[in-house]
N, CA and C atoms as an extended XYZ file, in Angstrom:
327
Properties=species:S:1:pos:R:3:atomname:S:1:resname:S:1:resid:I:1 pbc="F F F"
N         0.847       -1.172        0.001 N   PHE     1
C         0.032       -0.033        0.017 CA  PHE     1
C         0.844        1.269       -0.031 C   PHE     1
N         2.072        1.233        0.573 N   ARG     2
C         2.973        2.305        0.562 CA  ARG     2
C         3.180        2.825       -0.896 C   ARG     2
N         3.499        1.924       -1.768 N   ILE     3
C         3.810        2.289       -3.160 CA  ILE     3
C         2.555        3.004       -3.794 C   ILE     3
N         1.394        2.383       -3.556 N   LEU     4
C         0.136        2.930       -4.068 CA  LEU     4
C        -0.075        4.394       -3.603 C   LEU     4
N         0.114        4.550       -2.244 N   ILE     5
C        -0.060        5.867       -1.665 CA  ILE     5
C         1.027        6.856       -2.155 C   ILE     5
N         2.237        6.457       -2.216 N   GLU     6
C         3.226        7.402       -2.746 CA  GLU     6
C         3.040        7.744       -4.210 C   GLU     6
N         2.513        6.842       -5.027 N   ASP     7
C         2.163        7.184       -6.409 CA  ASP     7
C         1.001        8.169       -6.378 C   ASP     7
N         0.049        8.027       -5.559 N   LYS     8
C        -1.091        8.917       -5.491 CA  LYS     8
C        -0.605       10.321       -5.065 C   LYS     8
N         0.316       10.354       -4.039 N   ILE     9
C         0.845       11.662       -3.586 CA  ILE     9
C         1.652       12.336       -4.742 C   ILE     9
N         2.394       11.545       -5.530 N   GLU    10
C         3.139       12.199       -6.620 CA  GLU    10
C         2.153       12.782       -7.677 C   GLU    10
N         1.084       12.068       -7.981 N   LYS    11
C         0.087       12.507       -8.967 CA  LYS    11
C        -0.630       13.691       -8.527 C   LYS    11
N        -0.993       13.706       -7.152 N   ALA    12
C        -1.650       14.823       -6.523 CA  ALA    12
C        -0.750       16.124       -6.606 C   ALA    12
N         0.535       15.933       -6.356 N   ARG    13
C         1.552       17.052       -6.373 CA  ARG    13
C         1.596       17.685       -7.812 C   ARG    13
N         1.551       16.764       -8.792 N   LYS    14
C         1.581       17.272      -10.139 CA  LYS    14
C         0.307       17.945      -10.497 C   LYS    14
N        -0.842       17.553       -9.965 N   GLN    15
C        -2.090       18.243      -10.171 CA  GLN    15
C        -2.003       19.547       -9.511 C   GLN    15
N        -1.434       19.646       -8.286 N   LEU    16
C        -1.296       20.917       -7.613 CA  LEU    16
C        -0.405       21.886       -8.390 C   LEU    16
N         0.684       21.431       -8.979 N   ASP    17
C         1.540       22.203       -9.820 CA  ASP    17
C         0.739       22.797      -11.099 C   ASP    17
N        -0.118       21.844      -11.631 N   PHE    18
C        -0.942       22.234      -12.756 CA  PHE    18
C        -1.857       23.380      -12.396 C   PHE    18
N        -2.475       23.316      -11.235 N   TYR    19
C        -3.386       24.412      -10.681 CA  TYR    19
C        -2.611       25.635      -10.618 C   TYR    19
N        -1.437       25.508       -9.985 N   GLN    20
C        -0.615       26.791       -9.768 CA  GLN    20
C        -0.270       27.457      -11.117 C   GLN    20
N        -0.010       26.663      -12.100 N   VAL    21
C         0.388       27.165      -13.485 CA  VAL    21
C        -0.972       27.881      -13.996 C   VAL    21
N        -2.110       27.274      -13.797 N   GLN    22
C        -3.371       27.921      -14.264 CA  GLN    22
C        -3.484       29.258      -13.630 C   GLN    22
N        -3.272       29.288      -12.288 N   ILE    23
C        -3.510       30.606      -11.579 CA  ILE    23
C        -2.467       31.579      -12.137 C   ILE    23
N        -1.255       31.189      -12.333 N   ASP    24
C        -0.188       32.046      -12.804 CA  ASP    24
C        -0.511       32.592      -14.185 C   ASP    24
N        -1.041       31.710      -15.073 N   GLU    25
C        -1.366       32.123      -16.400 CA  GLU    25
C        -2.577       33.032      -16.463 C   GLU    25
N        -3.576       32.791      -15.571 N   LEU    26
C        -4.748       33.652      -15.570 CA  LEU    26
C        -4.571       35.035      -15.020 C   LEU    26
N        -3.680       35.111      -13.962 N   THR    27
C        -3.514       36.496      -13.360 CA  THR    27
C        -2.663       37.328      -14.241 C   THR    27
N        -2.915       38.600      -14.117 N   ASN    28
C        -2.293       39.643      -14.943 CA  ASN    28
C        -1.719       40.849      -14.148 C   ASN    28
N        -0.795       40.513      -13.264 N   GLY    29
C        -0.244       41.680      -12.594 CA  GLY    29
C        -0.574       41.683      -11.082 C   GLY    29
N        -0.181       42.808      -10.392 N   PRO    30
C        -0.342       42.795       -9.036 CA  PRO    30
C        -1.749       42.980       -8.503 C   PRO    30
N        -2.629       43.400       -9.340 N   ASP    31
C        -4.029       43.644       -8.923 CA  ASP    31
C        -4.813       42.241       -8.965 C   ASP    31
N        -4.172       41.206       -9.586 N   GLY    32
C        -4.803       39.851       -9.569 CA  GLY    32
C        -5.936       39.637      -10.576 C   GLY    32
N        -6.149       40.598      -11.474 N   HIS    33
C        -7.246       40.390      -12.430 CA  HIS    33
C        -6.797       39.334      -13.452 C   HIS    33
N        -7.815       38.668      -13.994 N   ILE    34
C        -7.621       37.613      -14.949 CA  ILE    34
C        -7.683       38.214      -16.338 C   ILE    34
N        -6.682       37.760      -17.170 N   LYS    35
C        -6.545       38.274      -18.456 CA  LYS    35
C        -7.804       38.035      -19.371 C   LYS    35
N        -8.313       39.106      -19.926 N   GLY    36
C        -9.409       38.950      -20.890 CA  GLY    36
C       -10.819       38.589      -20.384 C   GLY    36
N       -11.003       38.568      -19.100 N   LEU    37
C       -12.297       38.251      -18.485 CA  LEU    37
C       -12.729       39.335      -17.648 C   LEU    37
N       -14.121       39.565      -17.550 N   ASP    38
C       -14.590       40.614      -16.690 CA  ASP    38
C       -14.442       40.147      -15.273 C   ASP    38
N       -14.698       41.051      -14.335 N   ASP    39
C       -14.388       40.812      -12.937 CA  ASP    39
C       -15.205       39.675      -12.347 C   ASP    39
N       -16.464       39.559      -12.708 N   GLY    40
C       -17.304       38.447      -12.206 CA  GLY    40
C       -16.749       37.135      -12.624 C   GLY    40
N       -16.408       36.981      -13.805 N   ILE    41
C       -15.967       35.713      -14.371 CA  ILE    41
C       -14.588       35.463      -13.811 C   ILE    41
N       -13.789       36.531      -13.736 N   ALA    42
C       -12.404       36.378      -13.211 CA  ALA    42
C       -12.429       35.895      -11.756 C   ALA    42
N       -13.258       36.469      -10.972 N   THR    43
C       -13.382       36.009       -9.535 CA  THR    43
C       -13.825       34.650       -9.411 C   THR    43
N       -14.856       34.230      -10.183 N   SER    44
C       -15.353       32.904      -10.231 CA  SER    44
C       -14.310       31.852      -10.585 C   SER    44
N       -13.674       32.100      -11.726 N   GLU    45
C       -12.690       31.174      -12.183 CA  GLU    45
C       -11.533       31.014      -11.189 C   GLU    45
N       -11.062       32.127      -10.609 N   THR    46
C        -9.940       32.062       -9.638 CA  THR    46
C       -10.362       31.309       -8.440 C   THR    46
N       -11.583       31.504       -7.942 N   GLU    47
C       -12.069       30.839       -6.786 CA  GLU    47
C       -12.183       29.373       -6.959 C   GLU    47
N       -12.602       29.029       -8.251 N   HIS    48
C       -12.742       27.624       -8.603 CA  HIS    48
C       -11.452       26.831       -8.571 C   HIS    48
N       -10.423       27.462       -9.136 N   VAL    49
C        -9.118       26.877       -9.189 CA  VAL    49
C        -8.506       26.822       -7.846 C   VAL    49
N        -8.750       27.861       -6.983 N   MET    50
C        -8.216       27.942       -5.586 CA  MET    50
C        -8.917       26.764       -4.810 C   MET    50
N       -10.199       26.567       -5.061 N   GLN    51
C       -10.867       25.459       -4.296 CA  GLN    51
C       -10.322       24.068       -4.649 C   GLN    51
N       -10.033       23.950       -5.944 N   MET    52
C        -9.449       22.628       -6.405 CA  MET    52
C        -7.988       22.480       -5.765 C   MET    52
N        -7.298       23.564       -5.702 N   MET    53
C        -5.945       23.518       -4.981 CA  MET    53
C        -6.115       23.159       -3.556 C   MET    53
N        -7.099       23.698       -2.845 N   ALA    54
C        -7.337       23.338       -1.470 CA  ALA    54
C        -7.695       21.857       -1.332 C   ALA    54
N        -8.583       21.386       -2.171 N   ARG    55
C        -8.909       19.933       -2.069 CA  ARG    55
C        -7.739       19.052       -2.282 C   ARG    55
N        -6.905       19.420       -3.273 N   THR    56
C        -5.767       18.576       -3.557 CA  THR    56
C        -4.808       18.622       -2.426 C   THR    56
N        -4.570       19.791       -1.776 N   LYS    57
C        -3.697       19.891       -0.593 CA  LYS    57
C        -4.231       18.991        0.489 C   LYS    57
N        -5.559       18.990        0.690 N   LYS    58
C        -6.158       18.134        1.807 CA  LYS    58
C        -6.002       16.668        1.447 C   LYS    58
N        -6.161       16.384        0.217 N   HIS    59
C        -5.944       14.961       -0.255 CA  HIS    59
C        -4.515       14.518        0.113 C   HIS    59
N        -3.607       15.256       -0.297 N   ILE    60
C        -2.151       14.988       -0.066 CA  ILE    60
C        -1.916       14.786        1.529 C   ILE    60
N        -2.517       15.655        2.270 N   LYS    61
C        -2.339       15.495        3.702 CA  LYS    61
C        -2.936       14.218        4.176 C   LYS    61
N        -4.144       13.809        3.723 N   HIS    62
C        -4.693       12.543        4.019 CA  HIS    62
C        -3.717       11.368        3.661 C   HIS    62
N        -3.200       11.425        2.434 N   LEU    63
C        -2.303       10.401        2.009 CA  LEU    63
C        -1.067       10.323        2.843 C   LEU    63
N        -0.492       11.519        3.200 N   GLU    64
C         0.689       11.457        4.072 CA  GLU    64
C         0.366       10.979        5.460 C   GLU    64
N        -0.814       11.180        5.983 N   SER    65
C        -1.226       10.670        7.236 CA  SER    65
C        -1.252        9.106        7.176 C   SER    65
N        -1.666        8.533        5.998 N   ALA    66
C        -1.799        7.187        5.738 CA  ALA    66
C        -0.356        6.569        5.827 C   ALA    66
N         0.596        7.297        5.303 N   LEU    67
C         1.978        6.771        5.356 CA  LEU    67
C         2.505        6.683        6.777 C   LEU    67
N         2.082        7.693        7.605 N   VAL    68
C         2.420        7.718        9.061 CA  VAL    68
C         1.806        6.563        9.730 C   VAL    68
N         0.519        6.156        9.384 N   ARG    69
C        -0.141        5.017        9.983 CA  ARG    69
C         0.535        3.729        9.550 C   ARG    69
N         1.068        3.675        8.316 N   ILE    70
C         1.800        2.489        7.914 CA  ILE    70
C         3.045        2.385        8.859 C   ILE    70
N         3.812        3.488        8.982 N   ASP    71
C         4.987        3.494        9.805 CA  ASP    71
C         4.688        3.085       11.316 C   ASP    71
N         3.549        3.538       11.697 N   ASN    72
C         3.149        3.208       13.145 CA  ASN    72
C         2.432        1.929       13.339 C   ASN    72
N         2.302        1.124       12.214 N   LYS    73
C         1.719       -0.206       12.195 CA  LYS    73
C         0.232       -0.222       12.548 C   LYS    73
N        -0.473        0.875       12.281 N   VAL    74
C        -1.941        0.928       12.452 CA  VAL    74
C        -2.707        1.221       11.208 C   VAL    74
N        -2.028        1.079       10.087 N   TYR    75
C        -2.679        1.284        8.835 CA  TYR    75
C        -3.681        0.112        8.560 C   TYR    75
N        -4.829        0.452        8.049 N   GLY    76
C        -5.800       -0.503        7.657 CA  GLY    76
C        -6.699       -0.955        8.868 C   GLY    76
N        -6.628       -0.289        9.961 N   ILE    77
C        -7.446       -0.618       11.078 CA  ILE    77
C        -8.470        0.447       11.281 C   ILE    77
N        -9.770        0.086       11.321 N   CYS    78
C       -10.776        1.036       11.539 CA  CYS    78
C       -10.693        1.780       12.846 C   CYS    78
N       -10.742        3.087       12.822 N   ARG    79
C       -10.669        3.865       14.004 CA  ARG    79
C       -11.850        3.840       14.855 C   ARG    79
N       -13.032        3.275       14.353 N   ILE    80
C       -14.244        3.151       15.199 CA  ILE    80
C       -14.365        1.717       15.706 C   ILE    80
N       -14.307        0.771       14.825 N   THR    81
C       -14.544       -0.597       15.201 CA  THR    81
C       -13.309       -1.394       15.700 C   THR    81
N       -12.149       -0.932       15.212 N   GLY    82
C       -10.860       -1.567       15.558 CA  GLY    82
C       -10.673       -2.814       14.697 C   GLY    82
N       -11.569       -3.006       13.727 N   LYS    83
C       -11.457       -4.189       12.862 CA  LYS    83
C       -10.591       -3.804       11.653 C   LYS    83
N       -10.100       -4.798       10.936 N   LEU    84
C        -9.304       -4.548        9.654 CA  LEU    84
C       -10.259       -4.007        8.587 C   LEU    84
N        -9.750       -2.989        7.874 N   ILE    85
C       -10.549       -2.410        6.761 CA  ILE    85
C       -10.208       -3.306        5.577 C   ILE    85
N       -11.210       -3.656        4.754 N   ALA    86
C       -11.102       -4.537        3.631 CA  ALA    86
C       -10.043       -4.002        2.674 C   ALA    86
N        -9.216       -4.911        2.093 N   LYS    87
C        -8.184       -4.471        1.225 CA  LYS    87
C        -8.772       -3.844       -0.029 C   LYS    87
N        -9.955       -4.259       -0.461 N   GLU    88
C       -10.579       -3.640       -1.631 CA  GLU    88
C       -10.841       -2.240       -1.370 C   GLU    88
N       -11.294       -1.880       -0.205 N   ARG    89
C       -11.539       -0.536        0.194 CA  ARG    89
C       -10.327        0.249        0.251 C   ARG    89
N        -9.252       -0.252        0.714 N   LEU    90
C        -7.956        0.453        0.873 CA  LEU    90
C        -7.399        0.624       -0.520 C   LEU    90
N        -7.621       -0.249       -1.437 N   ARG    91
C        -7.102       -0.008       -2.813 CA  ARG    91
C        -7.840        1.111       -3.494 C   ARG    91
N        -9.165        1.197       -3.172 N   ALA    92
C        -9.966        2.247       -3.782 CA  ALA    92
C        -9.719        3.575       -3.050 C   ALA    92
N        -9.622        3.563       -1.762 N   VAL    93
C        -9.395        4.771       -0.891 CA  VAL    93
C        -8.256        4.499        0.094 C   VAL    93
N        -7.012        4.589       -0.392 N   PRO    94
C        -5.885        4.137        0.477 CA  PRO    94
C        -5.693        4.874        1.786 C   PRO    94
N        -6.334        6.097        1.926 N   HIS    95
C        -6.242        6.891        3.098 CA  HIS    95
C        -7.406        6.675        4.028 C   HIS    95
N        -8.238        5.652        3.762 N   ALA    96
C        -9.493        5.333        4.565 CA  ALA    96
C        -9.048        5.008        5.967 C   ALA    96
N        -9.847        5.511        6.939 N   THR    97
C        -9.648        5.226        8.344 CA  THR    97
C       -10.879        4.563        8.935 C   THR    97
N       -11.940        4.294        8.088 N   LEU    98
C       -13.143        3.659        8.546 CA  LEU    98
C       -13.415        2.477        7.717 C   LEU    98
N       -13.923        1.398        8.323 N   SER    99
C       -14.422        0.256        7.508 CA  SER    99
C       -15.708        0.686        6.885 C   SER    99
N       -16.104       -0.067        5.877 N   ILE   100
C       -17.401        0.173        5.244 CA  ILE   100
C       -18.565        0.168        6.308 C   ILE   100
N       -18.484       -0.733        7.218 N   GLU   101
C       -19.521       -0.870        8.268 CA  GLU   101
C       -19.569        0.426        9.094 C   GLU   101
N       -18.443        0.888        9.512 N   ALA   102
C       -18.353        2.136       10.368 CA  ALA   102
C       -18.831        3.302        9.493 C   ALA   102
N       -18.426        3.387        8.274 N   LYS   103
C       -18.806        4.529        7.437 CA  LYS   103
C       -20.319        4.525        7.225 C   LYS   103
N       -20.918        3.369        7.032 N   GLN   104
C       -22.366        3.329        6.774 CA  GLN   104
C       -23.112        3.692        8.067 C   GLN   104
N       -22.628        3.233        9.222 N   ASN   105
C       -23.247        3.594       10.489 CA  ASN   105
C       -23.141        5.096       10.755 C   ASN   105
N       -22.071        5.729       10.373 N   MET   106
C       -21.954        7.162       10.570 CA  MET   106
C       -22.875        7.969        9.629 C   MET   106
N       -23.139        7.446        8.428 N   GLU   107
C       -24.012        8.080        7.549 CA  GLU   107
C       -25.465        8.050        7.954 C   GLU   107
N       -25.915        7.079        8.813 N   LYS   108
C       -27.171        6.984        9.279 CA  LYS   108
C       -27.533        8.161       10.190 C   LYS   108
N       -26.488        8.700       10.814 N   PHE   109
C       -26.819        9.825       11.832 CA  PHE   109
C       -26.588       11.134       11.237 C   PHE   109
């Protein structure tokens, strides 16, 4: 799982770099206006890219936390039930901290 997580971190960092390039290309000087767009569209587009950057940073943080759990020998253990998280779930969501059972129980409330 370490390799899977490290690959996902690398891809997420590349995505973050892409978003930064988009911001750099869109902005036009110290006032932060976007080239060729009116203020409403400029603000909306900038906010959208910034939100994507924030999500990607959060995703990287979750993945890095998963690496710490691997190092601490607690990776793949549900933080609610204490049971092992299914490998299929960890392959799909390698930073998961809840088993499917615990996740479903949380969604009921």
